[in-house]
C-alpha positions, 0 to 999 in steps of 0.5 A, a space after each residue: 199750354 194747355 194746347 201742347 197738351 192736347 197735341 200730345 193726348 191726341 197723337 200719343 192716343 194715335 200712336 197706341 190706336 195704332 199699336 192696339 190695330 197690330 196686336 189686334 193683327 198679331 193674334 
């Protein structure tokens, strides 16, 4: 359903931000 997709987008977005912050720390 749309609700599930929305939750997936939010959670994956959070994970993406975590990865980006880790990459910035490594650089």
